[in-house]
LODO-533947 format. One line per 8 residues: number of its first residue (from 1); their letters; for each residue x, y, z of N, C-alpha, C. Coordinates in steps of 0.2 Angstrom, whole numbers, plus 5000, padded with zeros to 4 digits. Atoms other than C-alpha are relative to their C-alpha. Example, Ala and Ser with C-alpha at 12.3 -4.5 7.8 and 13.67 -1.06 7.14 Angstrom:
1> as> 5004/4994/5000/5062/4978/5039/5004/5006/5000; 4996/4994/4999/5068/4995/5036/4996/5005/5003
//
This chain:
1> xxxxxxxx> 4999/4994/4996/5387/5335/4885/5001/4998/5007; 4999/5002/4993/5394/5334/4903/4994/5002/5004; 5005/4998/4996/5381/5334/4916/5003/5005/5006; 4998/4995/4995/5381/5348/4929/5000/4996/5007; 5000/5003/4993/5384/5344/4948/4993/4998/5002; 5007/5001/4998/5366/5346/4951/4996/4995/4997; 5003/5006/5004/5361/5334/4937/5003/4994/5003; 4997/5007/4997/5373/5321/4944/4997/4998/5006
9> xxxxxxxx> 5004/5001/4994/5366/5323/4961/4993/4998/4999; 5007/5002/5002/5349/5322/4954/4999/4993/4998; 5001/5007/5002/5352/5305/4947/4999/4996/5005; 5001/5005/4994/5352/5298/4964/4993/5001/5003; 5007/4999/4998/5334/5305/4966/4996/4993/4998; 5004/5006/5002/5328/5289/4957/5000/4994/5006; 5000/5005/4994/5332/5279/4973/4995/5002/5005; 5005/4998/4996/5319/5289/4982/5003/5003/5007
17> xxxxxxxx> 4998/4997/4993/5319/5296/5000/4999/4995/5005; 5001/5006/4996/5322/5282/5012/5004/5002/5007; 4997/4998/4993/5325/5285/5031/5005/4994/5002; 4995/5005/4998/5339/5275/5040/5007/5003/4999; 4994/4998/5000/5357/5278/5044/5006/4996/4997; 4995/5005/5002/5366/5263/5037/5004/5002/4994; 4996/4998/5006/5370/5270/5020/5004/5006/5001; 4997/4994/4998/5375/5287/5027/5007/4998/5004
25> xxxxxxxx> 4994/5002/4996/5387/5279/5039/5006/4997/4996; 4995/5003/5004/5396/5269/5026/5003/5005/4995; 4998/4995/5004/5397/5284/5015/5005/5005/5004; 4996/4996/4996/5404/5294/5029/5007/4997/5001; 4994/5004/4999/5417/5281/5033/5005/5001/4994; 4996/5000/5006/5423/5281/5015/5003/5007/4999; 4998/4993/5001/5425/5300/5016/5004/5002/5006; 4996/4998/4994/5435/5300/5032/4996/5003/5006
33> xxxxxxxx> 5004/4998/4994/5421/5304/5044/5001/5008/5001; 4999/4993/4998/5422/5323/5042/4995/5003/5005; 5005/4997/4995/5406/5325/5053/5002/4999/5007; 4997/5001/4993/5416/5319/5068/5004/5006/5003; 4996/4994/4998/5426/5336/5068/4995/5006/5001; 5005/4994/5000/5410/5347/5068/4997/5001/5007; 5003/4998/4994/5403/5356/5083/4993/5002/4998; 5007/4999/5003/5384/5355/5079/4995/5002/5005
41> xxxxxxxx> 5006/4998/4997/5368/5363/5085/4995/4997/4995; 5005/5004/5005/5355/5350/5078/4993/5002/5001; 5007/4997/4999/5338/5357/5075/4995/4996/4995; 5006/5004/5003/5322/5346/5071/4994/5004/5001; 5006/4997/4999/5304/5350/5070/4996/5000/4994; 5004/4999/5006/5289/5351/5059/5000/5006/4996; 5000/4994/5002/5288/5369/5057/5005/5005/5004; 4996/4996/4996/5299/5383/5063/5008/4999/5000
49> xxxxxxxx> 4993/5002/4999/5316/5374/5062/5005/5005/4995; 4995/4996/5004/5323/5385/5047/5001/5007/5003; 4999/4994/4997/5319/5401/5056/5004/5000/5007; 4996/5001/4994/5326/5395/5073/5007/4999/4998; 4993/5000/5003/5342/5390/5063/5003/5007/4999; 4998/4994/5002/5343/5407/5056/5001/5005/5006; 4999/4996/4995/5341/5416/5072/5006/4999/5004; 4993/5002/4996/5355/5406/5081/5006/5002/4995
57> xxxxxxxx> 4994/4998/5005/5366/5408/5065/5002/5007/5000; 4999/4992/5000/5364/5427/5065/5003/5002/5006; 4998/4998/4994/5367/5429/5083/5008/4997/5001; 4993/5002/4999/5383/5418/5083/5005/5004/4996; 4996/4996/5005/5390/5427/5068/5001/5007/5003; 5000/4993/4997/5386/5444/5076/5005/5000/5006; 4996/5001/4994/5396/5438/5091/5007/4998/4998; 4994/5002/5002/5411/5434/5081/5002/4993/4999
65> xxxxxxxx> 4998/5007/5001/5410/5415/5079/4999/4998/4993; 5001/5003/5007/5413/5407/5062/4995/4995/5000; 5006/5004/5000/5397/5398/5059/4998/4998/4993; 5003/5003/5006/5390/5386/5046/4993/4999/5001; 5007/5001/5000/5372/5384/5041/4998/4995/4995; 5002/5005/5005/5364/5369/5033/4992/5000/5000; 5007/5000/5000/5346/5370/5027/4997/4996/4994; 5004/5003/5006/5333/5362/5016/4993/5001/5001
73> xxxxxxxx> 4997/5000/5007/5325/5364/5004/5002/5007/4999; 4998/4994/5001/5332/5379/4996/4994/5004/4996; 5006/4997/5003/5321/5393/4989/5001/5002/4993; 4999/4998/5007/5329/5400/4973/5007/4996/4997; 4994/5003/5002/5347/5392/4972/5002/4995/5004; 4997/5005/4996/5354/5376/4977/5005/5002/5005; 4994/4998/4996/5369/5385/4984/4998/5002/5007; 5002/4997/4994/5358/5392/4998/5000/4994/5006
81> xxxxxxxx> 5001/5005/4995/5358/5375/5007/5006/5000/5004; 4994/5000/4996/5376/5377/5013/5003/5007/5000; 4998/4993/4999/5381/5394/5020/5005/5000/5006; 4995/4999/4995/5396/5399/5030/5002/5007/5001; 4999/4993/4999/5398/5416/5038/4997/5005/4994; 5004/4996/5005/5385/5423/5026/5002/5000/4993; 4999/5002/5007/5392/5416/5010/4998/4993/4999; 5002/5007/5002/5385/5402/5001/5006/4996/4997
89> xxxxxxxx> 4995/5005/5003/5395/5387/4994/5000/5003/4993; 5000/4998/5007/5401/5392/4977/4999/4995/4995; 5001/5005/5005/5398/5383/4960/5006/4996/5000; 4994/5004/5001/5416/5378/4959/5001/4995/5006; 4999/5005/4994/5416/5371/4977/4995/4994/4999; 5005/5005/5001/5400/5362/4973/5002/4994/4995; 4997/5005/5005/5408/5354/4958/5005/4995/5003; 4995/5004/4997/5423/5348/4968/4997/4995/5005
97> xxxxxxxx> 5003/5004/4995/5412/5342/4982/4996/4994/4997; 5004/5006/5004/5401/5332/4970/5004/4995/4998; 4995/5005/5003/5416/5324/4962/5002/4995/5006; 4998/5003/4994/5422/5319/4980/4995/4995/5002; 5005/5004/4997/5406/5312/4986/4997/4994/4995; 5003/5005/5005/5399/5303/4970/5006/4995/4999; 4995/5005/5001/5416/5294/4968/4999/4995/5005; 5001/5005/4995/5413/5286/4985/4993/4996/4999
105> xxxxxxxx> 5007/5002/5001/5394/5284/4981/5000/4994/4995; 4999/5005/5006/5398/5275/4965/5003/4994/5002; 4996/5005/4997/5410/5264/4974/4995/4995/5004; 5005/5004/4996/5396/5258/4986/4996/4996/4995; 5005/5003/5004/5384/5255/4972/5004/4994/4996; 4996/5005/5004/5398/5245/4962/5001/4994/5005; 4999/5005/4995/5401/5235/4978/4994/4996/5002; 5006/5004/4998/5383/5229/4979/4997/5003/5006
113> xxxxxxxx> 5003/4997/4994/5379/5241/4993/4993/5004/4998; 5006/4996/5002/5362/5250/4994/5002/5007/4998; 4998/4993/5002/5364/5267/4985/4998/5005/5005; 5002/4994/4996/5364/5283/4995/4994/5004/4997; 5005/4996/5002/5349/5294/4993/5003/5007/4998; 4998/4993/5002/5350/5312/4985/5002/5004/5006; 4999/4996/4994/5348/5320/5002/5007/4998/5004; 4994/5002/4997/5362/5309/5009/5006/5002/4996
121> xxxxxxxx> 4994/4998/5004/5374/5314/4995/5001/5008/5002; 5000/4992/4999/5370/5333/4998/5003/5001/5007; 4998/4999/4993/5372/5331/5017/5008/4998/5001; 4993/5002/4999/5389/5322/5015/5004/5006/4997; 4996/4995/5003/5395/5336/5003/5000/5006/5005; 5000/4994/4995/5390/5349/5017/5005/4998/5005; 4996/5001/4995/5399/5340/5030/5008/5001/4998; 4993/4999/5003/5415/5340/5019/5002/5007/5000
129> xxxxxxxx> 4999/4993/5001/5413/5358/5016/5001/5004/5007; 5000/4997/4993/5410/5363/5034/5007/4998/5003; 4993/5002/4997/5426/5353/5039/5005/5005/4997; 4995/4996/5003/5436/5363/5026/4999/5007/5003; 5000/4993/4997/5429/5380/5033/5002/5000/5007; 4998/5000/4994/5434/5375/5050/4996/5004/5005; 5004/4996/4996/5419/5383/5058/5000/4999/5007; 5000/5001/4992/5417/5386/5077/4993/4996/5001
137> xxxxxxxx> 5006/5003/4999/5399/5380/5075/4996/4998/4994; 5005/5001/5005/5387/5372/5063/4993/4999/5002; 5007/5000/4998/5369/5375/5064/4997/4995/4994; 5001/5006/5005/5362/5359/5056/4992/4999/5000; 5008/5001/5000/5343/5358/5051/4999/4993/4997; 5002/5007/5002/5336/5340/5050/4996/5001/4993; 5004/5000/5006/5329/5336/5033/4993/4997/5001; 5006/5003/4999/5315/5324/5037/5000/4996/5006
145> xxxxxxxx> 5000/5004/4994/5310/5317/5054/5005/5001/5005; 4994/4999/4995/5325/5314/5065/5004/4994/5001; 4996/5006/4998/5331/5297/5070/5003/4997/4993; 4998/5003/5006/5332/5291/5052/5003/5005/4995; 4997/4995/5005/5338/5307/5044/5007/5000/4999; 4993/5000/5001/5355/5308/5036/5004/5004/5005; 4996/4996/4995/5360/5322/5048/5001/4997/5006; 4999/5003/4993/5358/5311/5063/5006/4995/5000
153> xxxxxxxx> 4993/5003/4999/5375/5303/5059/5004/5004/5005; 4996/4996/4995/5381/5317/5071/4999/4996/5007; 5001/5004/4994/5384/5306/5086/5000/5005/5007; 4999/4996/4994/5388/5320/5099/4999/5008/4998; 5001/4993/5001/5380/5337/5095/5001/5004/5007; 5000/4996/4994/5382/5351/5107/4994/5001/5004; 5006/4999/4998/5364/5353/5109/4995/4998/4995; 5005/5002/5005/5348/5346/5101/4994/5005/5001
161> xxxxxxxx> 5006/4996/5000/5332/5356/5097/4994/4997/4996; 5006/5002/5003/5314/5351/5093/4995/5006/5000; 5004/4993/5000/5304/5367/5087/4993/4999/5000; 5007/5001/5000/5287/5359/5085/4998/4993/4997; 5002/5006/5003/5277/5344/5081/4993/5001/4997; 5006/4999/5004/5263/5344/5068/5000/4995/4995; 5001/5005/5005/5256/5333/5054/5004/5002/4994; 4997/4999/5007/5267/5332/5039/5004/4993/4999
169> xxxxxxxx> 4996/5006/5002/5276/5317/5030/4997/4994/5003; 5003/5005/4996/5264/5305/5038/5001/4993/4997; 4998/5006/5004/5268/5292/5025/5006/4997/5003; 4994/5003/4997/5285/5290/5033/5001/5001/5007; 4999/4999/4993/5284/5297/5050/4995/4998/5005; 5006/5002/4996/5267/5290/5056/4994/5004/5000; 5007/4997/5000/5249/5295/5057/4998/5004/5006; 5002/4996/4994/5249/5301/5075/5005/5004/5002
177> xxxxxxxx> 4995/4995/4998/5258/5316/5083/5005/4996/5004; 4995/5004/4995/5266/5304/5096/5005/4996/4995; 4996/5003/5005/5273/5294/5081/5005/5005/4997; 4996/4995/5003/5280/5309/5073/5005/5003/5005; 4996/4997/4994/5287/5316/5090/5005/4995/5001; 4996/5005/4998/5295/5299/5093/5006/5000/4994; 4995/5000/5005/5304/5300/5076/5005/5006/5001; 4996/4994/4999/5310/5318/5079/5004/5000/5006
185> xxxxxxxx> 4996/5000/4993/5316/5314/5097/5006/4995/4999; 4994/5004/5002/5328/5302/5088/5007/5004/5000; 4994/4996/5000/5340/5316/5087/5003/5001/5007; 4997/4999/4993/5342/5317/5106/5005/4995/5002; 4995/5004/4999/5358/5310/5112/5002/5000/5008; 4998/5001/4993/5365/5304/5129/5004/5006/5003; 4997/4995/4996/5369/5318/5141/5001/5007/4996; 4999/4993/5004/5367/5332/5127/4993/5003/5002
193> xxxxxxxx> 5006/4996/4999/5355/5346/5132/4995/5000/4994; 5005/4999/5005/5338/5347/5122/4995/5005/5002; 5005/4994/4999/5327/5362/5120/4994/4998/4995; 5006/5002/5003/5309/5359/5115/4995/5006/5000; 5005/4996/5000/5295/5370/5110/4994/4997/4997; 5005/5004/5003/5281/5358/5108/4993/5001/5004; 5006/4999/4996/5263/5362/5113/4995/4994/5001; 5004/5006/5000/5255/5345/5110/5002/4996/5006
201> xxxxxxxx> 4998/5004/4994/5255/5336/5127/5002/4993/4999; 4998/5006/5002/5256/5319/5120/5007/4999/4997; 4993/5000/5004/5271/5323/5109/5005/5002/5005; 4995/4998/4995/5279/5332/5124/5002/4995/5004; 4999/5005/4995/5278/5317/5135/5005/4995/4996; 4995/5005/5004/5286/5306/5121/5007/5003/5000; 4994/4997/5001/5300/5318/5119/5004/5000/5007; 4998/5000/4993/5302/5320/5138/5003/4993/5002
209> xxxxxxxx> 4998/5007/4999/5303/5301/5140/5007/4998/4997; 4994/5001/5004/5317/5300/5127/5006/5004/5004; 4994/4996/4996/5327/5314/5136/5002/4997/5006; 4999/5003/4994/5325/5305/5152/5004/4994/4999; 4996/5007/5002/5331/5288/5145/5007/5002/4998; 4993/4999/5002/5346/5297/5138/5004/5005/5005; 4997/4996/4995/5350/5307/5153/5001/5007/4997; 4999/4994/5004/5348/5323/5142/4996/5005/5004
217> xxxxxxxx> 5004/4995/4996/5344/5339/5152/4995/5003/4995; 5006/4998/5004/5327/5345/5145/4998/5007/5002; 5002/4993/4999/5323/5364/5143/4993/5001/4996; 5007/4999/5003/5304/5367/5139/4999/5007/4999; 5001/4993/5002/5302/5383/5130/4992/5003/5002; 5007/4998/4999/5283/5383/5133/4999/5002/5007; 5001/4998/4993/5286/5386/5152/5002/5008/5000; 4998/4993/4999/5293/5403/5148/4995/5005/4996
225> xxxxxxxx> 5005/4995/5002/5281/5418/5145/5003/5006/4996; 4998/4994/5003/5282/5433/5134/4994/5004/4999; 5006/4996/5003/5272/5448/5129/5002/5004/4994; 4999/4997/5006/5271/5455/5112/4998/5007/5000; 5001/4993/4998/5274/5473/5115/4998/5004/4994; 5000/4995/5006/5274/5480/5097/5000/4995/4994; 5000/5004/5007/5269/5472/5080/4997/5004/4995; 5003/4997/5006/5267/5481/5064/5003/4996/4994
233> xxxxxxxx> 4998/5004/5006/5270/5475/5046/5007/5001/4998; 4993/4999/5001/5288/5482/5047/5004/4996/5005; 4996/5004/4995/5293/5471/5062/4996/5000/5007; 5004/5001/4993/5288/5466/5080/5006/5000/5005; 4995/5000/4994/5296/5466/5097/4996/4996/5006; 5003/5004/4995/5293/5456/5113/5005/5001/5006; 4996/5000/4994/5299/5455/5131/4999/4993/5003; 5000/5007/4997/5303/5439/5140/5005/4999/5006
241> xxxxxxxx> 4995/5002/4995/5312/5431/5154/5002/4992/5000; 4998/5006/5001/5322/5415/5151/5005/4998/5004; 4994/5002/4995/5332/5405/5164/5002/5006/5004; 4998/4994/4996/5332/5421/5175/5003/5006/4996; 4998/4994/5004/5338/5432/5161/4994/5004/4997; 5005/4995/5003/5327/5447/5156/5002/5002/4994; 4999/4998/5007/5326/5451/5138/4994/5005/4999; 5005/4995/5001/5317/5468/5135/5001/5003/4993
249> xxxxxxxx> 5000/4997/5006/5312/5474/5118/5004/4997/4995; 4996/5004/5006/5319/5460/5107/4996/5001/4994; 5003/4998/5006/5316/5466/5090/5001/4995/4994; 5000/5005/5006/5312/5454/5075/4998/5003/4994; 5002/4997/5006/5311/5458/5057/4995/4995/4997; 5005/5005/5002/5301/5442/5054/4993/5000/5004; 5007/4998/4997/5282/5443/5057/4996/4994/5002; 5004/5005/4997/5269/5433/5066/5002/4998/5006
257> xxxxxxxx> 4999/5003/4993/5266/5426/5083/5005/4994/5000; 4996/5006/5001/5274/5410/5077/5008/5002/5000; 4993/4998/5000/5291/5420/5074/5002/5002/5007; 4998/4999/4993/5291/5425/5092/5001/4994/5004; 4999/5007/4997/5289/5407/5097/5007/4997/4998; 4993/5002/5002/5304/5403/5086/5006/5004/5003; 4995/4996/4997/5314/5417/5093/5001/4998/5008; 4999/5002/4993/5310/5411/5111/5004/4993/5000
265> xxxxxxxx> 4997/5006/5000/5316/5394/5106/5008/5001/4999; 4993/4998/5002/5332/5402/5099/5004/5003/5006; 4997/4997/4994/5335/5412/5115/5001/4995/5005; 4999/5005/4996/5333/5397/5125/5006/4996/4998; 4994/5004/5002/5346/5387/5115/5006/5004/5001; 4994/4996/4999/5358/5402/5116/5002/5000/5008; 4999/5000/4993/5355/5403/5135/5003/4993/5003; 4997/5007/4998/5359/5384/5137/5007/5000/4998
273> xxxxxxxx> 4993/5000/5003/5375/5386/5126/5004/5004/5005; 4997/4996/4996/5380/5400/5137/5001/4997/5007; 4999/5003/4994/5377/5391/5153/5005/4994/5000; 4995/5006/5000/5387/5376/5147/5007/5003/4998; 4994/4996/5001/5401/5389/5144/5003/4998/4993; 4998/5001/5007/5401/5385/5125/5001/5006/4996; 5000/4993/5003/5398/5403/5120/5001/5005/5005; 4999/4994/4996/5402/5420/5126/4997/5006/4996
281> xxxxxxxx> 5003/4995/5004/5390/5433/5119/4997/5005/5004; 5003/4994/4997/5384/5450/5123/4993/5001/4998; 5007/4998/5002/5366/5456/5124/4999/5004/4994; 5000/4995/5006/5369/5470/5112/5000/4996/4994; 4999/5004/5006/5375/5458/5099/4995/4995/4999; 5006/5005/5000/5362/5445/5103/4994/5004/4997; 5005/4996/5002/5349/5459/5100/5000/5001/4992; 4999/4998/5007/5357/5464/5084/4999/4994/4995
289> xxxxxxxx> 5000/5006/5004/5358/5446/5077/4993/4998/5000; 5007/5002/5000/5340/5443/5082/4996/5004/4995; 5003/4996/5005/5334/5458/5072/5002/4999/4993; 4997/5001/5007/5345/5454/5057/4998/4994/4997; 5002/5006/5003/5338/5437/5055/4994/5000/4995; 5006/5000/5005/5327/5435/5039/5000/4994/4997; 5001/5007/5004/5320/5419/5032/4996/5002/4994; 5004/4998/5006/5315/5423/5014/4995/4995/4999
297> xxxxxxxx> 5006/5005/5001/5298/5416/5009/4996/4998/5006; 5004/5001/4994/5291/5416/5026/4997/5006/5002; 5004/4994/5000/5278/5429/5027/5004/5006/4999; 4996/4995/5003/5289/5440/5017/4996/5005/4996; 5003/4995/5003/5283/5457/5012/5004/5003/4994; 4996/4998/5006/5289/5460/4994/4997/5007/4997; 5003/4994/5003/5278/5475/4990/4994/5003/5005; 5005/4997/4996/5266/5487/4999/4994/5004/4997
305> xxxxxxxx> 5006/4997/5003/5255/5495/4986/4999/4997/4993; 5003/5004/4995/5247/5483/4984/5005/4996/5004; 4996/5004/4996/5254/5472/4998/5001/4993/4996; 4998/5006/5003/5263/5457/4990/5003/4996/5005; 4997/5004/4994/5266/5443/5003/5002/4993/4997; 4998/5007/5002/5276/5427/5000/5000/4996/5007; 5000/5004/4995/5273/5413/5012/5000/4993/4998; 5000/5007/5003/5278/5395/5009/4997/4995/5005
313> xxxxxxxx> 5004/5004/4995/5265/5388/5021/4998/4993/4996; 5001/5006/5004/5266/5370/5014/4998/4994/5004; 5003/5006/4996/5258/5359/5028/4995/5003/5005; 5005/4998/4996/5245/5360/5041/5002/5006/5005; 4998/4995/4995/5255/5370/5054/5002/5006/4997; 4999/4994/5004/5261/5382/5041/4994/5004/4998; 5006/4997/5002/5244/5385/5035/4996/5004/5006; 5003/4997/4994/5238/5388/5052/5003/5007/5002
321> xxxxxxxx> 4996/4994/4998/5252/5401/5056/4999/5005/4995; 5002/4995/5005/5248/5410/5039/4994/5003/5002; 5007/4997/4998/5230/5412/5044/5000/5004/5006; 4999/4995/4994/5235/5419/5061/5003/5006/4998; 4996/4994/5001/5247/5431/5054/4996/5005/4995; 5004/4996/5004/5235/5437/5040/4995/5003/5004; 5005/4997/4996/5222/5439/5053/5003/5006/5004; 4997/4994/4996/5234/5450/5063/5001/5006/4996
329> xxxxxxxx> 4998/4994/5004/5239/5461/5049/4995/5003/4995; 5005/4998/5006/5225/5461/5036/4993/4997/5001; 5007/5003/4998/5209/5456/5045/4995/5003/4996; 5005/4997/5004/5199/5469/5036/5001/5001/4993; 4999/4999/5007/5207/5468/5019/4999/4994/4996; 5002/5006/5005/5202/5458/5004/5007/4998/4997; 4993/5003/5003/5216/5446/4997/4998/4995/4995; 5000/5005/5005/5219/5436/4982/5006/4996/5001
337> xxxxxxxx> 4994/5005/4999/5229/5420/4984/5002/4996/4994; 4997/5005/5005/5240/5412/4971/5002/4994/5004; 4999/5006/4996/5241/5394/4977/5002/4994/4996; 4998/5006/5002/5250/5379/4973/5002/4995/5005; 4999/5005/4995/5251/5363/4983/5002/4993/4998; 4998/5007/5002/5259/5346/4982/4995/4995/5002; 5006/5005/4999/5248/5331/4981/5001/4996/5006; 4999/5004/4994/5256/5322/4996/4999/5004/5007
345> xxxxxxxx> 5001/4996/4994/5251/5336/5008/4992/4999/5002; 5007/5000/4998/5235/5338/5018/4996/5005/4997; 5002/4995/5004/5227/5348/5005/4993/5003/5003; 5007/4998/4998/5209/5349/5012/5001/5004/5007; 4999/4997/4994/5215/5354/5029/5004/5007/4999; 4997/4994/5001/5227/5367/5022/4995/5005/4997; 5005/4996/5003/5212/5374/5012/4995/5003/5005; 5004/4997/4994/5202/5376/5028/5003/5006/5002
353> xxxxxxxx> 4997/4994/4998/5214/5389/5033/5001/5005/4994; 4999/4995/5005/5217/5397/5016/4993/5003/4998; 5006/4997/5002/5199/5400/5012/4997/5005/5005; 5002/4995/4995/5197/5410/5028/5004/5007/4999; 4996/4994/5000/5210/5423/5023/5000/5003/4993; 5001/4997/5007/5207/5425/5004/4993/5000/4997; 5007/5000/5003/5192/5430/4994/5000/4996/4993; 5000/5004/5006/5197/5422/4978/5007/4997/4999
361> xxxxxxxx> 4994/5003/5001/5211/5411/4971/5002/4999/4993; 4997/5002/5007/5222/5408/4956/5004/4993/5002; 4996/5007/4998/5228/5389/4957/5005/4999/4994; 4995/5001/5004/5244/5385/4949/5004/4994/5002; 4997/5006/4998/5257/5371/4949/5008/5002/5001; 4993/4999/4998/5274/5372/4958/5005/4996/4995; 4996/5004/5005/5289/5366/4947/5003/4994/5003; 4998/5006/4997/5290/5349/4955/4995/4994/4998
369> xxxxxxxx> 5004/5005/5002/5283/5332/4950/4994/4999/5004; 5006/5001/4996/5272/5331/4965/4995/5005/5001; 5004/4995/5000/5263/5346/4961/4993/4998/4999; 5007/5001/5001/5244/5345/4962/4998/5003/4994; 5003/4997/5006/5235/5348/4946/4996/5006/5001; 5003/4994/4999/5229/5366/4945/4993/5000/4999; 5007/5001/5001/5212/5361/4938/4997/4997/5006; 5003/5003/4994/5209/5349/4952/5000/5004/5006
377> xxxxxxxx> 5000/4996/4994/5214/5361/4965/4995/5006/4999; 5005/4995/5001/5203/5374/4957/4993/4997/5002; 5007/5003/4999/5188/5362/4958/4999/4999/5008; 5000/5000/4992/5192/5359/4977/4998/5006/5003; 5002/4994/4997/5191/5377/4980/4993/5003/4998; 5006/4998/5002/5176/5380/4970/4994/4996/5004; 5005/5004/4996/5167/5366/4979/4999/5003/5007; 5001/4996/4993/5169/5377/4995/4997/5006/4999
385> xxxxxxxx> 5004/4994/5001/5160/5391/4987/5004/5006/4999; 4996/4994/5001/5175/5402/4983/5002/5000/4993; 4998/4998/5007/5180/5410/4967/5007/4997/4999; 4993/5002/5001/5195/5401/4959/5001/4999/4992; 4998/5000/5007/5204/5401/4942/5006/4996/4999; 4994/5004/5001/5216/5388/4936/5005/5003/4995; 4995/4998/5005/5232/5394/4927/5007/4996/5002; 4994/5004/4999/5246/5381/4926/5006/5003/5001
393> xxxxxxxx> 4993/4996/5000/5260/5393/4922/5000/5004/5006; 4999/4996/4994/5266/5401/4938/5001/5007/4999; 4999/4993/5002/5272/5417/4930/4993/5003/4998; 5006/4998/5002/5255/5419/4922/4995/5001/5005; 5004/5000/4994/5246/5415/4938/5001/5006/5004; 4999/4994/4996/5255/5428/4947/4998/5006/4997; 5003/4994/5004/5251/5441/4934/4993/5001/5000; 5007/4999/5000/5233/5437/4934/4998/5002/5007
401> xxxxxxxx> 5002/4998/4993/5232/5438/4953/5001/5007/5001; 4998/4993/4999/5241/5455/4953/4995/5004/4996; 5005/4996/5004/5229/5461/4939/4993/5000/5004; 5006/5000/4997/5214/5455/4949/5000/5005/5006; 4999/4996/4994/5220/5464/4965/5000/5008/4998; 5000/4993/5002/5223/5480/4955/4993/5003/4997; 5007/4998/5003/5207/5480/4945/4994/5000/5004; 5005/5000/4995/5196/5476/4959/5001/5003/5006
409> xxxxxxxx> 4999/4996/4994/5203/5487/4972/5001/4996/5006; 4998/5004/4994/5209/5473/4983/5007/5002/5003; 4994/4997/4997/5224/5476/4995/5005/4995/5000; 4995/5005/4999/5233/5460/4996/5001/4994/4995; 4999/5006/5004/5241/5447/4984/5004/4996/5004; 4997/5005/4996/5246/5432/4994/5002/4994/4995; 4998/5006/5004/5257/5418/4986/5003/4995/5005; 4998/5005/4995/5259/5402/4995/4997/4993/4999
417> xxxxxxxx> 5002/5007/5001/5256/5383/4998/5005/4996/4999; 4994/5004/5002/5273/5377/4992/5006/5005/5000; 4994/4996/5000/5290/5384/4995/5003/5000/4993; 4998/5001/5007/5294/5378/4977/4997/5006/4996; 5003/4995/5003/5281/5390/4971/5002/5007/5002; 4998/4994/4998/5286/5404/4982/5007/5002/4998; 4993/4998/5003/5305/5403/4977/5000/5002/4993; 5000/4998/5007/5300/5404/4959/4997/5007/4999
425> xxxxxxxx> 5003/4994/5001/5289/5419/4961/5005/5006/5003; 4995/4995/4997/5302/5428/4973/5005/5001/4995; 4995/4999/5005/5315/5425/4959/4998/5005/4995; 5004/4996/5006/5303/5433/4946/5000/5007/5003; 5001/4993/4998/5300/5448/4957/5007/5004/5001; 4993/4997/4999/5319/5451/4961/5003/5002/4994; 4997/4998/5006/5324/5451/4943/4996/5004/4996; 5004/4995/5003/5310/5462/4938/4995/4997/4995
433> xxxx> 5005/5003/5005/5300/5450/4927/4993/5000/5002; 5007/4999/4997/5285/5453/4938/4997/5006/4997; 5003/4994/5003/5283/5470/4929/4997/5000/4993; 5003/5001/5007/5278/5463/4912/4993/5002/5000
//
């Protein structure tokens, strides 16, 4: 039986995830260097980069620009990773792109070259697709790190962005924040403006030094202030002044203080692009794009009676933001959390945050090899004095959590700890199988 495109791409996962650009550069050359024709907004960061990409993407489309978006990981469908003008890459296009890229990848392997990684294959497919689409702009999210990430074959982006620096992927990026910052600062290019929203002073210095060496104009979002004028579970708004431009009552559909920070980063990026005369946008359409931006699975309210919240908080920074947002909206409410975490994450630090926002837990296992055993996670939580029940099957875990909320009169069911878990539960809710 013939393999599907995703199975064929997945075959390259056996080569692991390895940083470095040599393989990608060889693959790009064989494909005719489609990346050289793209006008890229390149976005790195530990947390927030997906949301920042989404805000920028929505505003550019709202203002009439043909825009592509590349993200990872996907939540429910692989096709989500490549989007152009609000349409995902089709299955037919995926098959054709897979054939094109794997033909060259196989040639490299047969020639005795180091095989490309799965992520490099997918990124190459995206570059080919965006070239076909002839987009005005590509909003390109870094996969892992920065300097050694396959997206970093882009030699001359229009602007680079670093949304945050926090602890994640330390096995590959380094154990200190400064090391992680150095890796992410690798996307900074000579004479290309860079926008950063980094609160850690040591990390900010590392990035600033790289920007100085590259003669890259640096815009520090932390220097711009805002006031959170309105925030309910249905949305929030804020006022700010960026580079002399006043923004009043900017409305966001995405919730939490961290989303205002992401929106501030996006507004700064758009301001710089406008100053560089790369875009011409109206305030009215900018506001509409900001409000229209939604990032599924990021503090997403799927139901209100009881509240069902999906949040893919999958690292230290994400867990901290989830705690802050739960405190903001549900401080006095009892919550049950269905949680699944990957073994290579800072599990104990994440649990420090989770235990402060949930009264009891259902531990489960995301559909990925790196998932932590549900029984082991249950023990960790019980050792903290919290109620926990292990249910390996995600669907059963969700139903057990919902049952507990309803039977015990609690008000919030929270699902999080892994985007893989959130994507699966979201799909279940959308197709109605959560009603079983």
